[in-house]
C-alpha positions as CSV (number, residue, x, y, z in Angstrom):
1,M,-7.8,65.1,8.3
2,R,-4.4,63.7,7.1
3,R,-3.7,62.5,10.6
4,A,-7.1,60.7,10.7
5,W,-6.3,58.9,7.5
6,L,-2.9,57.9,8.9
7,M,-4.4,56.4,12.0
8,W,-7.1,54.6,10.1
9,G,-4.4,53.5,7.6
10,L,-2.4,51.8,10.3
11,G,-5.5,50.0,11.6
12,A,-6.4,49.0,8.0
13,L,-2.8,47.6,7.5
14,C,-3.5,45.4,10.6
15,Y,-6.7,44.3,9.1
16,L,-4.9,43.5,5.8
17,T,-2.6,41.3,7.8
18,A,-5.5,39.6,9.5
19,L,-7.2,38.8,6.2
20,F,-3.9,37.4,4.9
21,H,-3.6,35.1,7.9
22,R,-7.3,34.1,7.8
23,M,-7.2,33.1,4.1
24,S,-3.6,31.7,4.0
25,L,-4.9,28.2,3.6
26,S,-6.9,29.2,0.5
27,V,-3.9,28.1,-1.7
28,A,-2.2,25.9,0.8
29,G,-5.0,23.5,1.6
30,L,-3.7,20.6,-0.5
31,T,-0.2,21.1,0.8
32,A,-1.5,21.2,4.4
33,Q,-3.2,17.8,3.9
34,E,0.1,16.3,2.8
35,R,2.1,18.1,5.6
36,F,-0.2,17.0,8.4
37,T,-1.5,13.8,6.9
38,I,-5.2,14.8,7.3
39,D,-8.4,14.2,5.3
40,A,-10.9,16.8,4.1
41,T,-12.6,17.0,7.6
42,G,-9.2,17.6,9.2
43,L,-8.4,20.4,6.7
44,A,-11.8,22.0,7.3
45,A,-11.2,21.8,11.0
46,F,-8.4,24.3,10.7
47,S,-10.7,26.9,9.4
48,V,-13.6,25.9,11.6
49,V,-11.6,26.3,14.8
50,Q,-10.2,29.6,13.6
51,L,-13.7,30.9,12.6
52,V,-15.4,29.6,15.8
53,L,-13.1,31.6,17.9
54,Y,-13.5,34.6,15.7
55,A,-17.3,34.5,15.8
56,A,-17.4,33.7,19.6
57,L,-15.2,36.7,20.4
58,Q,-17.1,39.3,18.3
59,V,-19.6,40.6,20.9
60,P,-17.0,40.7,23.8
61,V,-14.5,42.4,21.5
62,G,-17.2,44.8,20.3
63,A,-18.1,45.7,23.9
64,A,-14.4,46.1,24.8
65,A,-13.9,48.4,21.8
66,D,-16.7,50.6,23.1
67,R,-15.2,50.8,26.6
68,F,-11.4,50.5,26.3
69,G,-10.5,52.0,22.9
70,P,-9.1,50.2,19.8
71,R,-5.4,50.6,20.2
72,R,-4.8,48.2,23.0
73,L,-7.1,45.6,21.5
74,L,-5.4,45.8,18.1
75,L,-2.0,45.2,19.8
76,V,-3.4,42.1,21.5
77,G,-4.8,40.8,18.2
78,M,-1.6,41.4,16.3
79,A,0.5,39.6,19.0
80,S,-1.8,36.6,18.9
81,M,-1.6,36.3,15.1
82,A,2.2,36.7,15.1
83,A,2.5,33.9,17.6
84,G,0.0,31.7,15.8
85,S,1.7,32.1,12.4
86,T,5.1,31.3,13.9
87,I,3.8,28.1,15.5
88,F,2.0,27.1,12.3
89,A,5.3,27.7,10.4
90,L,7.5,25.6,12.6
91,T,5.4,22.6,13.5
92,S,4.6,19.5,11.5
93,A,2.3,18.1,14.2
94,Y,-1.4,18.5,13.7
95,P,-2.3,19.4,17.3
96,L,0.3,22.2,17.4
97,A,-0.7,23.4,14.0
98,M,-4.3,23.6,15.3
99,L,-3.1,25.7,18.2
100,G,-1.4,28.0,15.7
101,R,-4.6,28.5,13.7
102,A,-6.6,29.0,17.0
103,L,-4.3,31.8,17.9
104,I,-4.7,33.3,14.5
105,G,-8.5,33.1,14.7
106,A,-8.5,34.7,18.2
107,G,-6.2,37.5,17.1
108,D,-8.2,38.1,14.0
109,A,-11.3,38.6,16.1
110,F,-9.8,41.8,17.6
111,L,-9.1,43.5,14.3
112,F,-12.1,44.5,12.2
113,V,-14.4,45.9,14.9
114,N,-11.6,47.9,16.3
115,V,-10.6,49.3,13.0
116,L,-14.2,50.4,12.7
117,R,-14.0,52.0,16.1
118,L,-10.9,53.9,14.9
119,A,-13.0,55.1,12.0
120,H,-15.7,56.2,14.4
121,N,-13.2,58.1,16.6
122,W,-11.4,59.9,13.8
123,F,-14.0,60.6,11.1
124,P,-17.5,62.3,11.0
125,G,-20.5,59.9,10.8
126,R,-21.2,60.9,7.1
127,R,-17.9,59.3,6.1
128,Y,-18.4,56.1,8.0
129,A,-19.9,53.9,5.2
130,L,-17.1,54.9,2.9
131,V,-14.3,54.3,5.4
132,A,-15.9,51.0,6.4
133,A,-16.0,49.9,2.8
134,L,-12.4,51.1,2.2
135,T,-11.4,48.9,5.3
136,G,-13.1,46.0,3.6
137,M,-11.2,46.8,0.4
138,I,-7.8,46.9,2.2
139,G,-8.7,43.6,3.8
140,G,-9.5,42.2,0.4
141,L,-6.0,43.1,-0.7
142,G,-4.7,40.9,2.2
143,Q,-6.8,38.1,0.8
144,L,-5.4,38.7,-2.7
145,I,-1.9,38.4,-1.3
146,A,-3.0,35.1,0.2
147,T,-3.7,33.7,-3.3
148,T,-1.2,33.7,-6.1
149,P,1.6,35.7,-4.3
150,L,1.4,33.3,-1.3
151,A,1.4,30.3,-3.7
152,A,4.6,31.7,-5.3
153,L,6.2,32.2,-1.9
154,L,5.4,28.7,-0.8
155,N,7.0,27.3,-4.0
156,G,10.0,29.5,-3.4
157,V,10.8,29.2,0.3
158,G,8.6,26.4,1.4
159,W,6.0,26.0,4.1
160,T,8.2,27.0,7.1
161,G,9.8,30.0,5.3
162,A,6.5,31.4,4.0
163,F,4.5,31.3,7.3
164,L,7.5,32.4,9.3
165,I,7.9,35.5,7.1
166,A,4.2,36.2,7.7
167,G,4.7,36.0,11.5
168,V,7.7,38.3,11.4
169,V,5.9,40.9,9.2
170,T,3.0,40.8,11.7
171,A,5.4,41.4,14.6
172,V,7.0,44.3,12.9
173,L,3.7,46.0,12.2
174,L,2.7,45.3,15.9
175,V,5.7,47.5,17.0
176,I,4.9,50.3,14.5
177,V,1.2,50.4,15.7
178,G,2.3,50.4,19.3
179,V,4.5,53.4,18.7
180,I,2.4,55.5,16.4
181,L,-1.3,54.7,16.7
182,R,-3.6,56.8,18.9
183,D,-7.2,56.0,19.8
184,G,-8.6,59.4,18.9
185,P,-7.6,63.1,18.1
186,T,-6.9,63.8,21.7
187,G,-4.7,60.8,22.1
188,H,-7.0,58.5,24.1
189,A,-10.6,58.6,23.1
190,A,-13.0,58.6,26.0
191,P,-14.8,55.3,26.5
192,I,-18.3,55.2,25.0
193,T,-20.3,53.8,27.8
194,T,-23.4,54.6,29.9
195,G,-22.6,52.0,32.5
196,E,-25.1,49.7,30.8
197,P,-24.2,46.0,31.4
198,L,-23.1,44.1,28.3
199,R,-26.2,41.9,28.5
200,E,-28.5,44.9,28.3
201,S,-26.5,46.4,25.4
202,L,-26.7,43.1,23.5
203,R,-30.4,42.8,24.2
204,H,-31.2,46.3,23.0
205,A,-29.0,45.9,19.9
206,W,-30.6,42.5,19.0
207,R,-34.1,43.8,19.5
208,N,-33.4,46.4,16.9
209,R,-34.5,45.3,13.4
210,G,-31.6,47.1,11.8
211,T,-29.1,45.0,13.7
212,R,-30.8,41.8,12.6
213,H,-30.9,43.1,9.0
214,A,-27.1,43.7,9.3
215,M,-26.5,40.3,10.7
216,W,-28.4,38.5,7.9
217,T,-26.6,40.7,5.3
218,H,-23.3,39.5,6.7
219,F,-24.5,36.0,7.1
220,T,-25.6,35.6,3.5
221,L,-23.1,37.7,1.5
222,M,-19.9,37.4,3.6
223,G,-20.7,33.8,4.7
224,T,-20.7,32.5,1.1
225,F,-17.6,34.5,0.2
226,V,-15.6,33.2,3.3
227,S,-16.8,29.6,2.8
228,F,-15.3,29.6,-0.7
229,T,-12.1,31.5,-0.2
230,A,-10.9,30.4,3.3
231,V,-10.3,26.7,2.5
232,L,-12.9,25.1,0.3
233,G,-12.3,26.9,-3.0
234,Q,-9.0,25.4,-4.1
235,P,-9.9,21.7,-3.5
236,Y,-13.2,22.4,-5.3
237,L,-11.6,24.1,-8.3
238,V,-9.0,21.3,-8.6
239,S,-11.4,18.3,-8.1
240,A,-14.8,19.5,-9.4
241,Q,-13.6,21.9,-12.1
242,G,-10.4,20.1,-13.2
243,R,-8.1,23.0,-12.8
244,T,-4.4,22.8,-11.8
245,P,-3.4,24.2,-8.4
246,G,-1.8,27.2,-10.1
247,A,-5.0,27.9,-12.2
248,A,-7.1,27.4,-9.0
249,S,-5.0,30.1,-7.3
250,G,-5.7,32.5,-10.2
251,L,-9.4,31.8,-10.0
252,L,-9.4,32.4,-6.3
253,S,-7.8,35.8,-7.1
254,V,-10.8,36.5,-9.3
255,V,-13.2,36.0,-6.3
256,V,-11.1,38.4,-4.2
257,I,-10.9,41.0,-6.9
258,G,-14.7,41.0,-7.1
259,F,-14.8,41.7,-3.4
260,V,-12.2,44.4,-3.5
261,L,-13.7,46.3,-6.4
262,V,-17.4,46.1,-5.3
263,S,-16.8,46.8,-1.6
264,T,-15.6,50.3,-2.4
265,V,-18.5,51.0,-4.8
266,A,-21.0,49.7,-2.2
267,G,-19.5,52.0,0.4
268,Q,-19.8,55.0,-1.8
269,I,-23.4,54.2,-2.5
270,G,-24.2,53.6,1.2
271,S,-22.5,56.9,2.1
272,R,-24.3,59.0,-0.5
273,R,-27.6,57.2,-0.7
274,P,-28.4,55.3,2.5
275,G,-31.9,54.5,1.2
276,A,-30.4,52.3,-1.5
277,R,-28.6,50.0,0.9
278,A,-31.5,47.5,1.3
279,N,-32.0,47.2,-2.5
280,L,-28.3,46.6,-3.1
281,V,-28.1,44.0,-0.3
282,A,-31.2,42.1,-1.5
283,S,-30.0,42.2,-5.1
284,A,-26.5,40.9,-4.2
285,A,-28.0,38.1,-2.2
286,V,-30.2,36.9,-5.2
287,V,-27.2,37.1,-7.6
288,G,-25.0,35.3,-5.2
289,A,-27.5,32.5,-4.7
290,L,-27.9,32.1,-8.5
291,C,-24.1,31.7,-8.8
292,W,-24.1,29.0,-6.2
293,I,-26.8,27.2,-8.1
294,V,-24.5,27.1,-11.1
295,L,-21.6,25.7,-9.0
296,V,-23.8,23.0,-7.5
297,V,-26.2,22.0,-10.2
298,V,-24.1,22.2,-13.4
299,P,-21.7,19.3,-13.8
300,G,-18.1,20.5,-14.4
301,P,-15.7,21.4,-15.7
302,L,-17.3,24.8,-16.6
303,P,-15.7,26.9,-19.3
304,T,-13.5,29.6,-17.9
305,L,-15.7,32.2,-19.6
306,V,-18.6,31.0,-17.4
307,L,-16.7,30.0,-14.2
308,G,-14.7,33.3,-14.1
309,P,-17.7,35.6,-14.0
310,V,-19.6,33.3,-11.6
311,L,-16.6,33.5,-9.2
312,F,-16.3,37.3,-9.6
313,L,-19.9,37.7,-8.7
314,I,-19.6,35.6,-5.6
315,G,-16.7,38.0,-4.6
316,A,-18.8,41.0,-5.5
317,A,-21.7,39.9,-3.3
318,G,-19.2,39.5,-0.5
319,G,-18.1,43.1,-1.1
320,V,-21.7,44.3,-0.6
321,S,-21.7,42.7,2.8
322,M,-19.6,45.6,4.1
323,L,-22.8,47.6,4.2
324,A,-23.8,45.5,7.2
325,F,-21.8,47.6,9.5
326,D,-23.3,50.8,8.3
327,L,-26.7,49.3,8.8
328,A,-25.8,48.3,12.3
329,R,-24.3,51.7,13.1
330,T,-27.2,53.8,11.9
331,S,-29.7,51.7,13.8
332,N,-28.1,51.8,17.3
333,H,-27.0,54.3,19.9
334,G,-23.3,55.2,20.1
335,H,-22.6,53.1,23.2
336,Q,-24.1,50.0,21.5
337,A,-22.2,50.5,18.2
338,G,-19.4,48.0,19.0
339,V,-21.8,45.4,20.2
340,A,-24.1,45.8,17.2
341,S,-21.1,45.6,14.8
342,G,-20.0,42.4,16.7
343,V,-23.4,40.9,16.2
344,A,-23.4,41.7,12.5
345,N,-19.9,40.4,12.1
346,M,-20.8,37.0,13.7
347,G,-23.3,36.3,10.9
348,G,-21.0,35.5,8.1
349,F,-18.5,33.6,10.2
350,C,-21.2,31.4,11.8
351,F,-22.3,30.6,8.3
352,A,-18.7,29.7,7.3
353,V,-18.2,27.5,10.3
354,V,-21.3,25.4,9.6
355,A,-20.6,25.3,5.8
356,E,-17.0,24.4,6.0
357,L,-17.4,21.7,8.6
358,G,-20.5,20.3,6.8
359,V,-18.7,20.2,3.4
360,G,-15.7,18.5,4.9
361,I,-17.8,15.8,6.6
362,L,-19.8,15.2,3.4
363,L,-16.6,14.9,1.3
364,D,-15.2,12.2,3.5
365,A,-18.5,10.4,3.6
366,F,-18.7,10.5,-0.3
367,A,-15.1,9.3,-0.5
368,G,-15.9,6.3,1.7
369,R,-18.7,5.3,-0.6
370,G,-16.6,5.6,-3.8
371,V,-18.2,8.7,-5.2
372,A,-16.0,10.4,-7.8
373,A,-14.2,13.4,-6.3
374,S,-15.6,15.8,-8.9
375,T,-19.2,14.8,-8.1
376,A,-18.5,14.8,-4.3
377,H,-17.2,18.3,-4.2
378,R,-20.1,19.6,-6.3
379,L,-22.7,17.9,-4.2
380,A,-21.1,18.9,-0.9
381,F,-21.3,22.5,-1.9
382,G,-25.1,22.0,-1.7
383,I,-24.7,22.9,2.0
384,V,-23.5,26.3,1.1
385,L,-26.3,26.7,-1.4
386,V,-29.0,25.8,1.0
387,M,-27.7,28.2,3.6
388,A,-27.4,31.0,1.0
389,L,-31.0,30.4,0.0
390,V,-32.1,30.7,3.6
391,G,-30.2,33.9,4.1
392,T,-31.6,35.3,0.8
393,F,-35.1,34.5,1.9
394,R,-34.6,36.3,5.2
395,L,-33.1,39.4,3.5
396,V,-36.0,39.6,1.0
397,R,-38.4,39.4,4.0
398,L,-36.5,42.2,5.8
399,H,-36.2,44.3,2.6
400,S,-39.4,46.3,3.2
401,H,-38.3,47.0,6.8
402,A,-34.7,47.9,6.1
403,G,-33.2,51.1,7.3
404,V,-35.4,51.3,10.3
405,R,-34.3,54.2,12.6
406,P,-31.7,55.6,10.1
407,A,-31.7,58.9,12.0
408,R,-29.4,57.4,14.6
409,T,-26.3,58.4,12.6
410,E,-25.7,61.4,14.8
411,A,-25.5,59.1,17.8
412,L,-22.1,57.9,16.5
413,E,-20.6,61.2,15.6
414,P,-17.1,61.6,17.2
415,A,-17.0,63.7,20.4
C-alpha cells in the first residue's frame, strides 16, 4: 500500500503544479494588464482560452486514460505546461503570452483525470472517494501557492523570474515522474476497454443520470470557485471591495483554504456514507448561491468579518464539488469511467469560460459608459450569480434521483 501512495503522490504533485499554473493569474491579473497593455476583456481572455482548451480536451483525455494508461498522458501534460510557463515568463507580447496560456491549459487538461485513473489502478474502489478528495486537496495547495506566496515571489524576482522558476520546477517534476511513476502494480496497467467506440462510451455515460448529476455538481460548485479564483477575484476585491492588492491576495487565500479543508471532509463522507452525497452537494449549492447573492447585491466594501466567511464558504462549496467524480464513477461501467469523469470535469470549466468572458465584456462596457469601477465589478458578477442559480436549481431537481445505480462501484475495482 505504501507503493500505491507513492505513485498517487507523484501524480498528485503533478496536479498541484497544474493548479498552480491554472491559478497563477489570480494575484497577477493587474500586473498582467500593465505588462501586456490589455483591458478587462483581454485579461479574461487569458483564462478563457486556457479553460476552453481544458474543457474541450476532457472527454478525449478521459478516453485516452481508459485506453493508454495515465503515465504517458501525465508526461505530455507536464511538458506542455513547462513550455507554456516558460513562454509566458519570457515574452511581453500579448499573442505569445496567449500561446503560453494555451499550452498551460492544454497541459492542465491531461492531469486530473489521469491522477484519478492512477487512483483507480492502485487503490480498491472503497477508497476512491477519499483519494479523489485528497487529490483535490493537494491541488488546492497548488492554488494556495498561487496566492500570497506567488505575490511575494513576483515582488521579489519579478514577472520573468517568477514564471520561469515555475516552468523549471515543472520540468524537473516531469523528469522525476518519467523515471519513477508506473501505471499500476504490475508496471503497466492493462487498458480498460471493450472495443467500444468513443462515441458509444460517451452516449452511454451521458444517458446515465448519475453522470449528469456529477456534471451539474461540478458545473455549480467548481464553476463558481474557479470563476472567482482564476482571474476575476483580485480585480473584484480591489475595485468593488476597496482592498489593497496585498489584502486581496490574502482574501483569495481564504477561498482556497475553504476548498482545501472541505474537499477532504467531503471525500471522507462520500467514502463512508455514499447516500449522503446528494444532500451534501445540494446543500453546498444553496449556500454557495447565497454567498454570491451577498457579493452581487450588497454594496461594498463589506466588513472583513462578513467578507471573509462569505469567501471561505465559496471555497468550501468548491471543495464539495470533488464528490462529482465519485458520483460519475459509481454510476458507470469501468471502461466508461474516464469518459464519465471527463464529462463531469467539463461542467465547472464550461461555467468558468462563460462567466469570465461575460464578466470581462460587461466590465469594459460599464467602463465605456462611465460606471464607477466598484459598481461595475459588483454588477458584472451578476453573470456568475445567475449561472449559479441555474445550477442550483438543476441540482435540487436531481436531488431525489441522485445516486442512481450506486452498485456499479465494483465495476471499477482494480484488476
